[in-house]
C-alpha positions as CSV (number, residue, x, y, z in Angstrom):
1,M,0.0,0.0,0.0
2,G,1.7,3.2,-1.2
3,F,1.5,6.7,0.2
4,D,-0.3,9.4,-1.8
5,F,1.5,12.6,-1.3
6,S,-0.5,15.7,-2.2
7,W,0.1,19.4,-1.8
8,R,-1.8,19.1,1.5
9,S,0.7,16.5,2.8
10,F,3.6,18.8,2.0
11,L,1.9,21.8,3.5
12,E,1.2,19.8,6.7
13,I,4.8,18.6,6.9
14,G,6.0,22.1,6.4
15,L,3.8,23.5,9.2
16,I,4.8,20.8,11.6
17,S,8.5,21.4,10.8
18,I,8.1,25.2,11.4
19,V,6.5,24.5,14.8
20,F,9.2,22.0,15.8
21,Y,11.9,24.4,14.6
22,Y,10.7,27.3,16.7
23,A,10.0,25.1,19.6
24,F,13.6,23.9,19.6
25,L,14.9,27.4,19.0
26,F,13.2,28.9,22.1
27,V,13.4,25.8,24.4
28,R,17.1,25.6,23.9
29,G,19.0,26.4,27.1
30,T,16.0,25.8,29.4
31,R,15.4,22.9,31.8
32,A,12.9,21.4,29.3
33,Y,15.6,21.3,26.6
34,Q,18.0,19.4,28.9
35,V,15.2,16.8,29.7
36,L,14.3,16.4,26.0
37,K,18.0,16.1,25.1
38,G,18.4,13.3,27.6
39,M,15.3,11.5,26.3
40,A,16.6,11.8,22.7
41,L,19.9,10.2,23.8
42,L,18.0,7.3,25.4
43,L,15.9,6.9,22.3
44,I,19.1,6.7,20.1
45,I,20.5,4.1,22.5
46,F,17.2,2.1,22.4
47,V,17.2,2.1,18.5
48,I,20.8,0.9,18.4
49,A,20.2,-1.8,21.0
50,K,17.1,-3.0,19.1
51,Q,19.1,-3.2,15.9
52,M,21.9,-5.0,17.7
53,E,19.4,-7.3,19.3
54,F,20.5,-6.5,22.9
55,V,17.5,-8.0,24.5
56,T,18.1,-6.9,28.1
57,I,18.9,-3.2,27.2
58,T,15.9,-3.1,24.9
59,Y,13.6,-4.5,27.6
60,I,14.9,-2.0,30.3
61,L,14.7,1.0,28.1
62,G,11.2,0.0,26.8
63,K,9.9,-0.1,30.3
64,L,11.8,3.1,31.2
65,F,10.1,5.0,28.3
66,G,6.7,3.9,29.6
67,V,7.4,5.4,33.0
68,A,9.2,8.4,31.5
69,I,6.2,9.6,29.6
70,L,4.1,9.6,32.8
71,A,7.0,11.3,34.7
72,M,7.3,14.1,32.2
73,V,3.6,14.8,32.4
74,V,3.9,15.1,36.2
75,L,7.2,17.0,36.1
76,F,6.0,19.6,33.5
77,Q,2.5,19.9,34.7
78,P,2.8,23.7,35.4
79,E,4.3,24.2,31.9
80,I,1.6,22.2,30.2
81,R,-1.1,24.1,32.1
82,R,0.5,27.4,31.0
83,A,0.7,26.1,27.5
84,F,-3.0,25.6,27.2
85,A,-3.7,28.9,28.9
86,A,-1.3,30.7,26.5
87,L,-3.0,29.0,23.6
88,G,-6.3,30.4,24.8
89,R,-4.9,33.9,25.2
90,T,-3.1,33.9,21.8
91,H,-4.4,36.4,19.3
92,F,-3.7,35.4,15.7
93,G,-3.3,39.0,14.5
94,V,-1.1,42.0,14.4
95,Q,0.5,42.9,17.7
96,G,-0.4,46.2,19.4
97,M,2.9,48.1,19.0
98,S,4.4,48.7,15.6
99,H,8.0,48.0,14.7
100,E,8.4,51.6,13.9
101,T,7.5,52.7,17.4
102,I,9.9,50.4,19.3
103,P,13.1,52.0,18.0
104,E,11.8,55.4,18.9
105,I,11.0,54.3,22.5
106,L,14.4,52.6,22.9
107,G,16.3,55.5,21.3
108,D,14.5,58.1,23.4
109,T,15.1,56.0,26.6
110,A,18.8,55.8,25.9
111,M,19.0,59.6,25.3
112,V,17.2,60.3,28.6
113,L,19.5,58.0,30.5
114,S,22.5,59.5,28.7
115,E,21.6,63.0,29.7
116,K,21.1,62.0,33.3
117,R,24.4,60.0,33.3
118,V,22.5,56.8,34.4
119,G,24.2,53.6,33.5
120,A,22.1,51.1,31.5
121,L,22.2,47.8,29.7
122,I,19.2,47.1,27.4
123,V,19.3,43.7,25.6
124,I,17.2,43.2,22.5
125,S,16.4,39.6,21.8
126,R,16.5,38.3,18.3
127,E,16.6,34.6,17.1
128,N,18.5,33.0,20.0
129,S,16.7,32.3,23.2
130,L,17.8,34.5,26.1
131,M,15.9,32.5,28.8
132,P,19.1,31.4,30.6
133,Y,19.9,35.1,31.1
134,S,16.4,36.3,31.9
135,D,16.1,33.6,34.5
136,T,18.9,35.3,36.5
137,G,16.8,38.4,36.9
138,V,13.3,39.4,37.9
139,R,10.6,38.6,35.3
140,L,8.3,41.5,34.3
141,D,6.6,40.5,31.0
142,S,5.4,44.1,30.7
143,E,4.5,46.2,27.6
144,M,7.4,48.4,26.6
145,N,7.2,52.1,27.5
146,Q,9.9,54.8,28.1
147,E,8.8,55.7,31.6
148,L,9.2,52.1,32.9
149,L,12.5,51.6,31.2
150,V,14.0,54.8,32.6
151,T,12.6,54.0,36.1
152,L,14.2,50.5,36.1
153,F,17.7,51.9,35.7
154,M,17.4,54.8,38.2
155,P,19.9,54.5,41.1
156,R,18.7,53.1,44.4
157,T,15.8,51.3,42.9
158,P,15.6,47.6,43.5
159,L,16.2,46.5,39.8
160,H,18.7,49.2,38.7
161,D,21.7,46.9,38.8
162,G,21.9,44.5,35.8
163,A,20.5,44.3,32.3
164,V,16.9,44.7,31.1
165,I,15.9,42.1,28.4
166,V,13.5,43.2,25.7
167,D,11.7,40.9,23.3
168,G,9.6,42.5,20.6
169,D,7.4,45.0,22.3
170,R,7.7,43.4,25.7
171,I,10.1,44.0,28.6
172,V,10.8,40.4,29.6
173,A,13.0,40.8,32.7
174,A,15.2,43.3,34.7
175,A,18.3,43.0,36.9
176,C,19.7,40.2,34.7
177,L,23.3,39.0,34.8
178,L,25.3,38.8,31.6
179,P,28.6,37.0,30.9
180,L,31.6,39.2,30.9
181,S,33.8,39.0,27.8
182,Q,37.4,37.7,28.4
183,K,38.6,38.7,25.0
184,P,42.0,40.4,24.9
185,G,42.3,43.8,23.3
186,I,39.2,45.3,24.7
187,E,39.8,49.0,25.3
188,R,40.6,50.0,28.9
189,S,37.9,52.7,28.7
190,H,35.2,50.0,28.4
191,G,33.9,49.1,31.9
192,T,31.9,46.2,33.2
193,R,28.7,47.1,31.2
194,H,30.6,47.2,27.9
195,R,32.3,43.9,28.7
196,A,29.0,42.3,29.6
197,A,27.5,43.6,26.3
198,I,30.4,42.1,24.3
199,G,30.2,38.9,26.2
200,L,26.5,38.3,25.5
201,T,26.8,39.2,21.9
202,D,29.8,36.7,21.6
203,E,27.4,33.9,22.6
204,T,24.1,35.0,21.1
205,D,22.8,37.1,18.2
206,A,21.3,39.7,20.6
207,L,21.9,43.4,20.2
208,V,22.8,45.4,23.4
209,I,22.5,49.1,24.1
210,V,25.0,50.4,26.7
211,V,24.8,53.7,28.4
212,S,27.9,54.7,30.3
213,E,27.4,55.9,33.8
214,E,30.7,57.9,33.8
215,T,30.4,59.7,30.5
216,G,26.8,59.2,29.4
217,S,28.0,57.9,26.0
218,I,25.8,55.5,24.1
219,S,27.2,52.3,22.6
220,V,25.7,49.3,20.7
221,A,27.2,45.8,20.8
222,S,26.4,43.1,18.2
223,A,28.3,40.0,17.1
224,G,31.0,40.5,19.7
225,K,31.8,44.0,18.5
226,I,30.9,47.4,19.9
227,S,30.2,50.8,18.3
228,T,30.6,53.7,20.7
229,D,29.6,57.4,20.9
230,L,26.3,57.1,19.1
231,D,23.9,59.9,19.1
232,G,20.1,59.5,19.2
233,P,19.4,59.5,15.4
234,A,22.3,57.0,14.8
235,L,21.0,54.7,17.5
236,K,17.5,54.8,16.1
237,R,18.8,54.0,12.6
238,V,20.5,50.9,14.0
239,L,17.4,49.8,15.9
240,G,15.2,50.5,12.9
241,T,17.3,48.2,10.8
242,V,17.0,45.4,13.4
243,Y,13.3,45.7,13.8
244,R,12.7,45.9,10.1
245,V,14.5,42.5,9.8
246,E,12.5,41.1,12.7
247,K,9.3,42.3,11.2
248,I,9.5,39.9,8.2
249,K,10.3,36.8,10.3
250,P,7.1,34.7,10.8
251,Q,8.1,33.8,14.4
252,G,6.0,36.1,16.6
253,I,3.1,33.8,17.4
254,F,5.3,30.7,17.8
255,K,7.8,32.6,19.9
256,R,5.2,33.9,22.4
257,F,3.5,30.6,22.7
258,I,6.7,28.6,23.4
259,Q,7.9,31.2,25.9
260,K,4.6,31.1,27.7
261,M,4.9,27.3,27.9
262,F,8.4,27.2,29.4
263,V,8.9,30.5,31.2
264,P,8.0,30.4,34.9
265,E,5.1,32.6,36.0
266,N,5.8,35.8,37.9
267,K,6.1,35.3,41.6
268,E,5.4,37.7,44.3
269,P,8.5,38.7,46.3
């Protein structure tokens, strides 16, 4: 009995592939990813053992998979519950804030902080998941606005120390810890914030805005390199380019859904 592949079959396979691709992309680096990686390894061992006719190993792993499925349902019960809740809240339409507005908000925020000589680190998420870094801070999941961003970095406020992570039109988390770059040859004038920005962009494709507390200068780090002494219009041009690229990527709905699945809910302090 043969398989009749129609255009509907290819469309279905394509849609499933997209879902699995973005699921992998945004689960990567989380505890769910580690569990799934372990399960995949056991599955590979099971297939090899079955082909080699290792009866005992095949029997043990077969029983283990039966228990593992039930254990995963229990272990990830909160995530599964949030997944269905997120699916119910998902709106299959255009998001409220335009991609033209976001660079304006971020650029104006950086300029205000620069004038006040308030140090800041604003991380803009792109393709790579930043969950391991947002998990080190305090989750906010708030709509982006200039007033909130400026307040978060004000001295003597609880969340001023660390980075703010932005994803699309949402402020994901504040007071996040970033890895410091250990690359030789970094200018001595670059402080901890600049090293953290370079360190993160060495490991991910994020873009990081840095405002110096000492001089008020604005810098942007990307791909392990940093551009310094940017003014407001130059910064907005850079951000505009980033968000124009992000606008054409069909990832928004999958990204939000997967993040809702695996990101812990806000907890009261």
